[in-house]
Structure formats: C-alpha cells, structure tokens
N, C-alpha and C positions, 0 to 999 in steps of 0.2 A: 414580279416571282411571276416562276415559267408559269404556263396554261399549260396541263399534259392531258388535257381529254384528249382521246383518240392514238394519243402515244404510250408505248412499253417503258415498264420503271425500266429503270438502269441493273442491269444486274451486277451483285459487288458483292465482297469479301471482306468478312472481320477479322482482322487479326488479332489473336487474343494470347496471354500469360497466365492471368490472373483469377480471379472472383469473375471478370464479363460486368461489368455495373452500368458501362457504357456502354457495352454491346447489348443488356437489355433498353434501354431508353433508344438506342438505334432499331433495334427490331420492335418496337409498338411505334417509333417515327414512322418505320417504312408500312406500316400498314395503314397508315395513316390516307383519305384521299390526296392532299398535296403533295407529298414526300415523293420524290422522279429517283426515290432507289427501290428494289427488294434485295433484298439480305438474304444471298443464296446457299453463301461456304460459310462457316467456320473454321478457322483455320492457328490451330497454335503450337508450339514449340513444349509445351507441357502436358504432357499425359494428366497431369493430378491438376488441370486449370480448371475450378471452380464453375466459370461459365460455358467450360462445355455442356453442362447441364441444358442448357439453354437450346439448345441444340435440338436434343432429345423435347424439351418440353414444348417445341414451338416449330417441333418438324425439320432440322434445318439441317442439312448436310455437310459433319463433323470431321474434319482428317489433321493428325497430331503430327508433325517429324520432328527429330531428330535434329537436332542445327548443329551436333559436332563435325558433321562433314560439309561444312555449308553449303559450299558449294552445288555439291551433286542434292545436295535434298531445297535447293532453290531452282532448279531442274528437274526437277518433279513434282512443287509445286507449280511454277509454270505450265508443267502439264496439267496439271490437275485445275488450272484456273479454265486454262483456252478449253478445256472437256465439260466444262461446266458454264460456258461462253461468258464469265466474269470480264465485267469493263471497269470494275473499278474498287479500291478496294480502302477498307475503312484499316486505319491503327488502332487500336483502341486495348491501352498498356499492355504490348507489345515490347518484350525485353531485348529480342535481337534487335541489331542494325541489319541492313541490307544492303547487301553487292549495287554497287554501280551499275552492273551488269544486271542487275532483279528491276532496281528502279527506271532502270533507260526501256525497257519495255513494258511498262507505263507511266512515261513520264505526264506531269500533269492530270495523274489518276490517282496517285495516290493519298491520302489524308491522314492527319498525327493528329493527337490532342497529348496535349503537354501540359504538366500542373504549373505553368509559369509564366510570366508577364513574359516571353520572351522579346528580343532578342537576351535578357539578362538568364541566366543559368539553366545552360543546354545543360542535356547531360542527367543525374541522376543528384540526386537529395538532394530536390531546390527547398524544398522546403524550411530542412535543417539551417540552409542557405543562407535563404531571406531574412530566415529569425536570427541567425547569427552577427548580418550584417548591418538588423536591425531597421530593415526594410519597416515603410510604415503602408507600405498596399502589395501586397503580391495580385495570385490571379490565372488566369486559363489562358491557352491559346490557340485554335484551331490553323495548322499550319498543310502548305504543300512539302509534299520531303521531296527534297536532290541528294545529293549525294553527300552533303554537307553535314553533320550532325543537328536537327531540330532549325534548320537557318535557312530553309525556303518559306517561299513568298507566306506571308502572314492574311489568313482570309477573318478571322474575328478572335476578338477578346474578350474576356471578360475581367473587371479590378473587384479586388477585396479590399476594404481594412484589415487591418491585421491589430488586433485588439490590443492591451498592456500586458496580461497575461495568457498571451495566446502562446498555446505549445505545440511541435508539431502535426500529434493528431487533432488537435483541434480545425488547424489550420487545411490539414487536406481534407477534413470532412466541407469545413464550408465552402473546400475550392470541389472535389470531388461533385457535388450536388449543382454549381452549377457547369462545369461539366456535363452533366445528365441536361440540361439544358443548352448549352451553345451548340454541341457538336450539330442535335439537327437544323438548328438555323442556320449553322454554319454551309453546311451540305445546301439547304435551298438558295444561299449566295454561291455559291457554286454555279449551279443553275443557272441562278439569272445574271450572270454574268455574260 
C-alpha cells in the first residue's frame, strides 16, 4: 500500500448517471486516512440523477452535461476538469461512452466498475445475460478504461455465486454490495502498483 504521509491526495472526478451508490462509497473512502484520492467534482449526463444530491450533502461541486452533442460537451468537460486540476476519473454507473480523444487526454487515469466478470458480458444487461446462459458465477470488475468498450486492463474482480432461484434483481443487489467494497480496494491497488 502507498504511504501517503506528506503527500497531497489526487484530485478525482466521479462520473455518474443514476443513483450514485458507488459514488457514496467512494466519497466515504476518500475521507479516510489511507485513501490516495480526494473527490473534488461530480459530473453527470443526467440532471435527474439521484447521485447529484450527494454533491450537496458532502459539499462537492457538481456539473451536468447534455451529451447530445458529444464532442462539444466532452471539450467542455475537459476544460472543467482542467480548471479543477483533476488528475483522475472514476466512472461509477456512467452510461455514456467516452470518445477516443477524451480517453487519450486521461490515458491510464480513468477507472470504471462493471457488473460482470469481464471479459464476459461487456456492455448492458449483464445480469440477464448471465442468468440466460445459466452461469454458476457472476460478479464485478474494476478496470482501466481504454478505447474499446469494457476492455481495459483489469485491476480487481469479485466473484459471486449465482443461486438456484436467482433473479436479475437479486443478482444486481448482491453484485452492487460487492462493487461498493472493491472499488476503493482497486484504487488502493492502482496506487501501490
């Protein structure tokens, strides 16, 4: 683990689209002594994202961008990130795909959490697909973001057994619980590499 005494925490932005449950756990983690990051900005593509309320609760700046004109808004986001001296990005339930240009500006500094054991079930509807294929296990993965969907280098995974009467909803809940645990652990791992 990285010893951070005397070091400044790395300014981080979290991108969300929905409830922000992973964001909440990342914020709690960022406030601990061993955390190498501080969360300085929340960015969303959805003005109604419940997770934006966490910005108010924890006094973190938040910005909403409409992604209809992707490149225009990505450039605006890049300038906001620069303005806030953001050095790292955590995607947490962010439902938009970032462009190659955007990713190249933060190469090796964007993490994502995905609700499957990658490389299986990239993209959407992961729980349904795992159940339809009668998988014995599913789980979640934290990985670096590259230009191919859910294909970046894997940092950490957590495997979960799929029970006999599992539903999409019960599986989603079980996996989300594990996501909250492994995202902070994956960040610690990145800083100790």
